C-alpha positions in Angstrom: 187.4 -42.7 -32.1 189.7 -45.1 -31.4 188.2 -47.0 -29.1 185.3 -47.5 -31.9 186.9 -48.7 -34.6 188.5 -51.6 -32.0 184.9 -52.3 -30.9 183.9 -52.5 -34.7 186.9 -55.0 -35.1 186.3 -56.9 -32.2 181.9 -57.7 -33.6 183.3 -58.3 -37.1 185.6 -61.0 -35.6 183.0 -62.6 -34.1 180.2 -62.9 -36.8 181.0 -66.1 -39.6 183.1 -65.5 -42.4 179.9 -66.5 -44.3 177.2 -64.0 -43.5 179.9 -61.6 -44.4 181.0 -62.7 -47.7 177.4 -64.0 -48.6 175.9 -61.5 -51.4 172.3 -60.2 -49.3 169.9 -62.0 -52.1 172.6 -65.0 -52.2 169.8 -67.4 -50.8 167.9 -67.8 -54.2 170.9 -69.0 -55.6 171.2 -71.9 -53.7 169.1 -75.2 -54.1 165.4 -75.3 -53.7 162.3 -77.5 -54.5 161.3 -78.2 -58.1 158.3 -78.1 -59.5 158.6 -81.5 -60.3 157.9 -82.7 -56.8 159.9 -83.0 -53.3 162.4 -85.7 -54.9 163.6 -82.9 -57.5 166.0 -79.8 -56.4 166.8 -76.7 -58.2 169.5 -73.8 -58.2 169.7 -71.1 -60.7 173.3 -69.7 -62.1 174.0 -66.4 -62.7 175.8 -66.5 -66.4 176.5 -62.5 -66.8 174.6 -60.2 -69.6 173.9 -61.0 -73.1 172.8 -58.7 -76.0 169.3 -59.0 -74.2 170.2 -58.3 -70.8 170.6 -60.7 -67.6 171.3 -64.7 -68.3 170.3 -67.7 -66.0 170.5 -71.3 -66.3 168.6 -73.8 -63.9 170.3 -77.2 -62.4 167.9 -79.7 -61.4 168.8 -83.1 -59.5 167.1 -85.8 -57.6 167.2 -85.2 -54.1 167.8 -88.3 -53.2 171.9 -88.6 -54.0 173.1 -92.0 -53.6 175.8 -93.0 -52.0 178.2 -93.1 -55.9 180.5 -91.1 -57.8 179.1 -91.4 -60.9 176.6 -89.2 -62.4 174.8 -88.0 -65.8 174.6 -84.3 -66.7 170.8 -84.5 -68.9 170.6 -81.3 -71.6 167.2 -81.0 -73.8 166.5 -80.6 -76.8 164.9 -77.3 -79.1 161.6 -75.7 -77.4 162.0 -77.9 -74.5 162.7 -78.5 -71.1 163.8 -81.1 -68.2 160.4 -83.2 -67.4 161.3 -86.7 -67.8 161.5 -88.2 -64.3 161.4 -91.4 -65.4 164.5 -91.5 -67.1 165.8 -89.9 -63.8 164.5 -93.0 -61.7 166.2 -95.4 -63.9 169.8 -93.7 -63.3 169.2 -93.6 -59.6 168.2 -97.3 -59.7 171.1 -97.9 -61.3 173.7 -96.5 -59.5 173.8 -93.3 -61.0 173.4 -89.9 -60.1 171.1 -87.8 -61.8 171.2 -84.0 -62.7 170.5 -82.0 -65.9 169.9 -78.4 -66.9 167.5 -76.3 -68.4 169.8 -74.0 -70.5 169.6 -70.0 -70.8 166.1 -68.8 -72.3 164.7 -72.0 -72.1 162.2 -73.5 -69.6 162.8 -72.9 -66.0 165.6 -70.3 -67.0 163.4 -68.2 -69.3 163.7 -64.3 -67.9 161.0 -62.0 -68.8 162.6 -59.7 -71.1 164.3 -62.4 -73.6 163.2 -64.0 -76.8 162.6 -68.2 -76.0 166.2 -70.0 -77.1 167.7 -67.0 -78.8 171.1 -67.7 -79.2 173.4 -66.5 -81.8 176.2 -69.0 -81.1 175.7 -72.4 -80.1 179.3 -71.6 -77.8 177.0 -69.7 -75.5 175.2 -72.4 -74.0 178.8 -74.0 -73.0 179.3 -71.9 -69.3 176.1 -73.2 -68.7 177.9 -77.0 -69.3 180.3 -76.3 -67.7 179.1 -74.3 -64.5 177.1 -77.3 -63.9 180.0 -80.1 -64.2 181.8 -77.8 -61.5 178.2 -78.0 -59.2 178.1 -81.6 -60.0 182.3 -82.5 -59.0 181.9 -80.4 -56.0 179.1 -82.9 -54.9 181.0 -85.6 -55.1 180.7 -86.8 -58.5 184.3 -88.0 -60.2 183.3 -89.6 -62.9 180.3 -88.1 -65.5 178.6 -88.9 -68.4 176.8 -86.3 -70.8 173.4 -86.8 -72.3 172.2 -84.3 -75.4 168.6 -85.0 -76.9 168.2 -83.2 -80.7 169.1 -79.8 -80.7 171.2 -80.9 -77.2 173.4 -83.5 -78.5 174.1 -81.2 -80.8 175.7 -78.7 -78.4 177.1 -81.8 -76.2 178.8 -82.7 -79.3 180.1 -79.4 -80.4 181.1 -78.5 -76.2 183.0 -81.9 -76.2 185.3 -81.2 -79.0 186.1 -77.9 -77.7 187.5 -79.3 -74.8 190.2 -81.4 -76.7 191.7 -83.1 -73.8 190.6 -81.4 -71.3 187.2 -83.4 -71.5 185.5 -83.1 -67.7 183.4 -86.3 -68.5 183.7 -90.0 -69.4 181.4 -90.8 -72.4 178.7 -89.0 -74.1 174.9 -90.3 -75.0 173.2 -88.6 -78.0 169.6 -89.6 -78.2 168.5 -88.5 -81.6 170.8 -85.6 -81.8 170.4 -82.8 -84.4 173.2 -83.5 -86.8 171.5 -81.9 -89.9 168.6 -79.8 -90.8 165.6 -82.2 -92.5 164.5 -80.4 -95.5 164.3 -81.1 -99.1 167.9 -80.8 -100.8 166.8 -77.3 -102.3 166.4 -75.9 -98.8 169.6 -77.4 -97.2 171.7 -76.7 -100.5 170.3 -73.3 -100.8 167.3 -71.6 -98.6 169.3 -72.7 -95.2 172.7 -71.4 -96.5 171.2 -67.9 -97.7 168.9 -67.7 -94.6 172.3 -68.2 -92.6 174.4 -65.8 -94.1 171.4 -63.0 -93.7 171.5 -63.6 -89.9 174.8 -62.0 -89.9 173.2 -58.8 -90.9 169.5 -59.5 -89.9 169.9 -61.2 -86.4 166.0 -61.5 -85.4 164.3 -61.8 -88.3 161.8 -64.3 -88.1 161.2 -67.9 -90.0 158.8 -70.1 -89.9 160.5 -73.6 -88.9 158.8 -76.7 -90.7 157.9 -78.8 -87.2 153.9 -79.0 -87.0 152.2 -79.6 -84.2 152.3 -83.4 -85.1 154.9 -84.4 -82.5 153.8 -82.6 -79.5 150.3 -84.1 -80.4 152.1 -87.6 -80.0 154.4 -87.4 -76.7 151.6 -84.9 -75.1 148.5 -86.9 -72.8 145.8 -84.0 -73.9 146.1 -86.1 -77.0 147.6 -89.0 -78.3 150.7 -89.1 -75.5 151.1 -90.4 -72.1 153.8 -87.6 -71.2 152.2 -84.4 -69.1 154.6 -81.7 -69.5 154.1 -77.9 -69.4 153.2 -76.2 -73.1 154.1 -72.8 -72.2 157.8 -74.8 -71.6 157.6 -77.5 -74.4 155.3 -75.9 -76.8 152.8 -78.9 -79.0 153.3 -76.2 -81.8 157.4 -74.6 -81.8 157.2 -71.2 -82.9 159.1 -69.5 -86.1 163.1 -69.5 -85.2 165.3 -66.6 -86.1 168.1 -65.5 -88.2 170.7 -65.3 -86.0 169.2 -68.8 -84.6 169.2 -70.6 -87.6 173.0 -69.2 -88.0 173.7 -70.7 -84.9 172.5 -74.1 -86.3 173.7 -74.3 -89.3 177.6 -72.9 -88.7 177.5 -76.1 -86.0 176.6 -78.7 -88.0 178.5 -77.5 -90.6 181.2 -78.0 -87.9 180.2 -81.6 -88.0 179.9 -82.5 -91.1 183.9 -81.5 -91.8 184.8 -84.1 -89.0 184.8 -83.1 -84.9 187.8 -85.6 -82.6 186.3 -86.1 -79.7 188.4 -88.1 -77.1 185.6 -89.7 -75.0 183.8 -93.2 -75.9 180.0 -91.9 -77.1 176.8 -93.4 -77.7 174.4 -92.2 -80.3 170.6 -94.0 -80.9 168.3 -93.4 -83.3 164.9 -94.5 -84.3 164.8 -96.7 -87.5 162.4 -94.9 -89.5 161.8 -91.1 -90.0 157.9 -89.9 -90.9 156.1 -86.8 -92.7 153.5 -85.9 -91.7 151.1 -83.0 -91.4 147.9 -84.6 -89.0 148.6 -86.8 -86.8 148.9 -90.4 -88.0 149.5 -93.7 -86.2 152.7 -93.8 -87.5 153.9 -90.9 -86.3 154.1 -92.6 -82.6 156.3 -95.4 -83.9 158.8 -93.0 -85.9 161.2 -89.9 -85.7 158.8 -87.3 -86.7 161.3 -84.9 -86.1 164.5 -85.5 -88.3 166.0 -87.8 -90.8 167.3 -90.7 -89.5 169.7 -91.6 -91.9 171.0 -88.0 -91.5 171.6 -88.9 -87.5 173.4 -92.5 -88.8 175.3 -90.8 -91.5 176.6 -88.1 -89.5 177.3 -89.7 -86.1 180.6 -91.7 -87.2 182.2 -88.2 -88.0 181.8 -87.1 -84.3 185.1 -89.3 -83.0 186.9 -92.2 -83.4 185.0 -94.5 -80.9 181.6 -94.3 -81.4 178.7 -96.2 -81.0 175.2 -96.3 -83.2 172.3 -98.0 -81.9 169.2 -98.1 -84.0 166.1 -98.5 -82.1 162.8 -99.8 -84.0 159.4 -98.0 -83.4 161.4 -95.3 -81.1 160.4 -91.9 -81.4 162.4 -88.3 -81.5 162.6 -88.0 -77.9 163.8 -92.4 -77.8 162.7 -91.7 -73.5 159.4 -90.9 -74.7 158.6 -94.0 -77.3 155.8 -96.8 -75.4 157.3 -98.6 -73.0 158.5 -102.0 -74.5 160.7 -99.5 -77.0 162.0 -97.3 -74.6 162.6 -100.1 -71.8 164.8 -101.5 -75.0 166.3 -97.9 -75.2 167.7 -98.1 -71.5 168.8 -101.9 -71.9 171.0 -100.0 -74.3 172.2 -96.9 -72.1 173.2 -98.9 -69.0 175.1 -102.0 -71.0 176.9 -99.1 -72.8 177.3 -97.4 -69.1 179.0 -100.6 -67.3 181.7 -100.4 -69.9 182.4 -96.7 -70.2 181.9 -95.8 -66.1 
């Protein structure tokens, strides 16, 4: 028996430690080719379990990582996922490594047992941001900027506020951030607070949202737009929201309205005008058809003491999906600002 034990120990010592330490299924949590093609890699982040079961997020990056310590992390909006490869190209061309994260229950990260986009508090997203930033730093990126679009802009703002002096990024870019509900006065002052309170008790009650098909039709190439994306991940007609989700958004926006104290520089960008159409109109392609740009401009001043507000004439809700001349202006503003921050 003693001889057998000695043989076992000897054999164990000759096996590389990584083979012993790695879980059997760990291979799937390493990078693999992404659906966007060979220039993009993705990897899964395991986030434990919540009220629906197992939770994951997905990190996506450009495979052709450049020799730079500068990087950006892109956080998408509501009913969205990362597909904006032109944006990644622009950052790489400007010497900045590009990463994105599909948040839990969105895009590449949604699992069969989950309701899409279903969260009850926006700080549920903070672990995947922490994990992605840790991966980025492990891969040699020491100077990082966070980018948040729409709901992602609200999430990124609250994430930065939660870190205080321990903020792990050098700056934040907000692309049409969702800092307030775009509703009539009565709805915003009475109906939404009432629904938010209801969300304390019945978190899964569905509420039909006001966003219609118009915005999706203005950007997807099957209708009036120039962009191709998976409409099972970014739906043309957004589904109903839940009272739990509405409460999470309402609470997050109220924090912004009271005032945050984000310590890093912030670039906030929006269109110059909003539009409201129930059916397609050409003007929807030159305006924000989702949010009220006046709300963005008003509440961005409450994010911190170092906020730069840039208004983009003719911009759409996702400014980088605007017409080419408009989005070139967006990129000019972004890279002028990043040169000051990095």
